[in-house]
Phi, psi and omega in degrees: 000343181292344182276346187296316177301322178298315180297321180296321180296320177299311182297318182294321181297312181290326178299317180294328178290322185272343186303314179297330182285322185289321187262014178284158173284148179260109180226171183309141188269103176267177178268331183259157176304141184244153177299146178282114180207141179290142178220099185286354179288341183239136187283146167277191184300315182296315179292329176298318178294318179299317180299316180293326180293320177297316180295323181295321178296325176294316181297329179292349175300338178296337181291346180267001185263011178066217182298330180298325184256011186296323181293310180296323179296312181297321180296319180291317182296325187263338184224011186291164180245133006263353181237146176202168179285134174263116179216135181172176183276133165279190176302150182309146181076003180244007168085180175270128182260147177225149181181210183235144180228150175238143175199146177200157176243132184222132176244098175286154181272320182250141170210175184293150182295334183293337178288327181260001182054044179246170176291149177303142181289163178294159180303135179083007179231167175230153177284143172295137183266131178250026182242143176240137184254131172248114186243137177206155176208151181202154173216133182209155181218154180249176185292339181266013177088002175281155183207165174217138176214141181194161174229142188218134174229125177239125177255120180249131180278125178281127184296134174257013181294134179245146178302137176232119180290133179232147179288141177088010177087188183298141177284147179237144180254208185300323185273356175075015179262133179304135180281113183273165179286330178277127183235156175299154184259135169295143179226151174230130182238142174236134185208155171212122183225137175241136178231138174230117184242128184264351181218101173231132184272146176223125182250005189103177184255143174103172184281348186258018181288160184247152177303331180294344180275010183294128173226174183234141172220163176253150184225130171237130182217137171242132177238117178235126183189189180222138176228165181214145175234123184237109178288145171269105187246010178217169182079192184297327182268007186295341181248015186260355181074036181263134173232146174260141183232148177206155180205152171229120183235146165255124181243133172238121186236134175224131176249158181209168177289158177249110187245157181074020181253170178286338177256155181293159177289154190300324185286350178286338182240342188232154181230172176302341180289322180247004174213075183304130180093006182296139176049046180223170177225139180204159176250152182223144163262120183239121177251160186209137175226141182201171176226134183241130180238117172229092183303134182278066177295155176304150184302327182281348181287127190285338185268130175240136182240137180220103182247132178229127171234139181207159177233139181231147176233128179246116180249115182286142183278319187250331181234100186295346178297338184267010176286135183208171174230154181216145173236149181222136171233118183235107187247113183245141177226137179225124179249113180278123180273323177196159178205131179227138176269113180243021183276184178226159182301150179289166178298133184294145178279174173293150180303132176077006185253001179081177184289154176296140181238152177228157177235118355288156180301131178229160180290143181278016181235172174240106182272138175261119190226143170240138186204161172238130180238149176220137184220140172236123181236126177231128176230137179221145180241146181232124175235135180293169179303132182085355179256156177225157177269122176303136187299332182285349174262357178287136173291158180230154167230153187117121183060244176229156180265186183300331180270003178087008177285133178275115183225119187053065193296336184286341180275161177299156179303139177062025191300313182242131186226131179193165181292341185235144188213144173225132179220136171240126184230136174224144183211150174232128180237135182224128182283157179254093177067220185259018179252154183281049179236137181226162175257134182240129173240132185217155174223137178235143169224136183190175178198162172239161180213144177284332178242154181297326180283358173284344184273114178208177182265024178246154177055047179276141170280151183229160181205143176240149179212152177215148180179196185239139175239141176248123185258149170221121181062027179087358181255138175289114185259315181239131179234133173234109188237141171245123186241145181208179172107342176280186183264010183231036175090209183234173186208133175254130183238126173242122182223145173245127184307129181293351175303332180284355179280356172125353179208147186285326178225152179215158183294148177291150179272358177212000000 
């Protein structure tokens, strides 16, 4: 509970920064400060919401068209602006959650100079705003009493870069890619999310645990914080697709026993000696720094690369023994074998109201795609002498983890837990005709370790899986997988992409 005042200060600071931006009038965007004057031709935030609500009611007309309108109806119900149904998977073993979500995108014209790092405007004028706000909130619950609720605001800076003609053609930097006029946008995000899970499995720590050690515990966690993404758009790395990332979070975590389940509660088999942090509550200040690399290859180039490296620091508020550091390297590769656009134009908007919008924004088409993906994930934790890593912050492999990632899918959910992890993943996806349904074949190999030197490419556990994926706007939304190949039987996984819960990204639970 000691972290809550800290979280409030973070929220209040960003709120005061964004307040002038949110309640500004929306008028044509000039480069110089403009006189303060009302302009009813352009909506403020409230009128922007009203406009979107009117458009959404029009889009819901597709629900009256029977089978012909089922696609448009479903898209509006699940991703419409400003309100839509929140439905998706919570953490494994906690069911499919349903509820209500809100989302909207708003571009104010004027905002405070501190947002743009510019000089204060002259008296009687306001600075032109180069920020766009993506706002969302959602609350949903599942049948076993687990729930998730959160609010999220992302401010993205709209590029003011203008084309500049240069002799000799486009300039090239270190990566040899022509520097385009369109550049990635810096973003700042503010979020607060609470999760309560009534069924999480714990088998003990390390790679040698047994199925007989299965117990159940409950987890409640709140993550409140601010993050930022800053693209490197100049210098030698300006054409390499490199972004710097950072975050400051306040985390409050509480664990409890799991009662009324088929497996015993966690405290019947484990103690703080072999499950650090059991049946306790603590607050943490968690900071994060990272670098993200997505090379801007030409659109026709089939290979896409996505590399992320980051470092995290967890500082416990009340028990310093739980202070730790973590590093992550997540290397993703995707080779597109073919891609066809088999979609149709979106439903036309009302006259003068602009294009139909969805939250999160998705493509108005259904692409049929075949691809091969390969991923290498390494996570390691460092605790000083006399310190331990709380078991609820340890990554897991087996089934799916707390964030819904499928890792060694043939094993039970959360099967192996330890401070250090290695995973190798490969997958092949092939679409079925002209419908947004595909067949997925995947193989995983991985292990966990209590010590960092336990992580190597030897003695890896393996798992195979096959199933069906249903795509919407190019994103895998529904997955039905059957996994086998491990030494503990098989596992069936049904998942709904959490993007449908109301926001495209959310903080990790560990």
